[in-house]
Every structure is written in structure tokens, then in C-alpha cells.
N, C-alpha and C positions, 0 to 999 in steps of 0.2 A: 588976078590969078596968081597973088602970091597959095592961094592953095591947094591951086594944081601943079604950079613947078612948085617949089621949093625954092627957098634961095640957097646962094652957099658954105652960106653958115647954120644953118638948120641941121646944113648936111652933114657939115663938119662935128659941129655938137655932139647929132645918133650916133656918128658912128665912135665917138670920141668915146660919147653915154654905152653904147654899145659892147666897144671893145673891153671897156672896162668891168662891166657885167660880166661880161664871157667872162675875164681872169678870176676873178670872185666865185665867179661860179663855181672855174675851172676848180680853184682853189679848196673852196670850202664845201660847194657842192655839185662836185661830180665825179668826186670817187665814194661820200661816203652811198651817193646815187649808187653809185656802181657799186660797191660791196655790194646794198642789199639785195641789186639786180641779180652778181651774181648769185649769192647765198637763196636766193626766191630760189632766180635758176637749179640750184645744186636738193636743193631740198625737193624742186617740181622731180629732180631726175634719179632725188634717193626713194620718195614714194612712186614712180614708177618704176624702180626695181622692185619699192617692194613688193609692189603688186605684180610683180613680172612674178619672185620670187612664191607670194603666195598662189598668186593663180599652180607651179606649176606643181606645190604640195599637196595641194585642194586635186590638182589632175591626178596624182599619186596617192589620195586616198583614197580615191574614189575608184581609180585600180587597186591599189589593193580590199576598197571593201567585195570589190565586182569578186577580187578570186577568191578571199576570203568568203562572199556568197559562193562562189561554186566549191567551193570542196567544203561545206555544212553541208551543201544537196550532196556531193558526192559521199559524205557519212553518212549522211541520214540512209540514202539509196541503200548504201552498205548496212546497217543496224535492221533495215527492213531485208533486207535482202535476207540477212540473219536471225531474225525474229519467226520471217515464216520458216524458212527451215528448222530451226528449230521448231517451232508448232507442229510444221511434216515428222517430227524424229519422233516429236513425245503423242500424236495422233499414235506412228505406226506403233511403237512398243509402248504403247497403251492398248495398241489394235492384239499386239505379241501375247503380248501376255492375258486381257482376255481369250486371245481360243486358248491357250496351254493352256488358263484357266475353266475353257471348258472341256477340255478335252479330258483336260482328267480328269472335272465330274461328271463327263460322258464315263470313264475308265470304271471309275470310281461305281460310277451306277450299273454298268456292266457284271463286274466285279459283284456287286450288292446282292442285281439278280444271278448272278452264275451262283452265289452261294443258296442266296432262296432255293434256285430248285434245285439244287446239291440235299436242303432240307427238306425239300417238299420226296421227293424223289428217297431222300431216305423212308422217311417220314410212309409216305410209300409202299416199299417193301414191309417194313417191319410190319406196317397194319396186313399185307396181305400176308408175307410168313405166322399174324397170328393167328389172324383169320385161317392159312392152310390150319393150322395146325386147331384151332375148336373146329374143322371141319372132319379135321383126321377122327379127332375127338368125337367126335358127335359118329361117326362112322365104326367103331370100332364102340360104339357102346349100341350099336344098334346093334338085338341082334339079325344079323341074316339066313333069312333059315331060305335054304332053294337056290337053284343056280342061276332062275328066274327072279329072282328079286337084282341077283350082286349082276347082275347082265342090264337087268333096268335101271340101275343108282350109274353103273360106266358109263353108260349111252350116251344120260339125261348129263355127268359127270363133263362127254366126249359135248356131244353141243352145247354147254359153257364156256369147252374150251375154246371153241373154232372162231364162238360169239363174241369173245374181248377180245 
């Protein structure tokens, strides 16, 4: 029964040894252990703060990145719009320039046609004048004898004049 109910001396000595071990541990082991735990707790706290700070910085970077992407899209849209406007202006200028050139070509062609027409009319007048002179010359050379021949000649010329 000694194992089940211990004797008073055993309990006394176990209590003294326990107190002694408690004092030795308190003097030499508790402070380093508590200090190590405190250091560990502090390093964990710093790591958590650092992680929280990194998380905030990451959120700020993501927000800044989103802002930059939005600004880049706005700038891209602006550049595309300006490019489309410039292309339309260039097309319009090309149309206007082509119209001006076409109008000038038409005007030059009209002027050239008018000039050639005037030249042709001048040549025709010269030829008519020359033919008139030749006819007059032939008439004068022809010896007209009698009124009958003169009347016939005048009638022939009148017919020619009405036909033209």
C-alpha cells in the first residue's frame, strides 16, 4: 500500500525538492525563457505589422496601377481620336486639292478649247476671205456678155448663199 498512499516523509521531501527546482528554474530558467518568449512575441508582432504594411503597399500599388492603366486607356483613346481627326483632315485636304486641280484642269481645257475654236474661226474667216477673193477674181476675169449670163450667175450665187 505504500504505492497507493505515500508516507509523510516522501511527500515532505518531494515538496522541498519541487520548491528547490522551482527556485532554481525561477532564478536561472524563467527569465531567459520569458525573455525568449517575449522576443518571439515581438518578432511575430513585427512580422504581422510588416505583412500588414506590405499588404497596404500592395493595395496602393494595385490602385496606382489601375489608375495608370485607366489614364493610359484615356490617352490611347485621345490619340486614336486625334489620329482619326487628322486622317479625316488629310482626306478632306486631298479632296479639296484634287477638286482645285480638277477645276484648274477643266478651266485650262476650256481656255484651250476656246483658243483653238477662235483659231479655227480665224482660219475659216481667212479661208472664206481667200475664197471670196478668188471668186471675185474669177468673176472679174470672166467676160460676161449679156444680161442673161449675169442674171444666171447672180441666181446661182443666191442659191449658194441660201444653202449655207
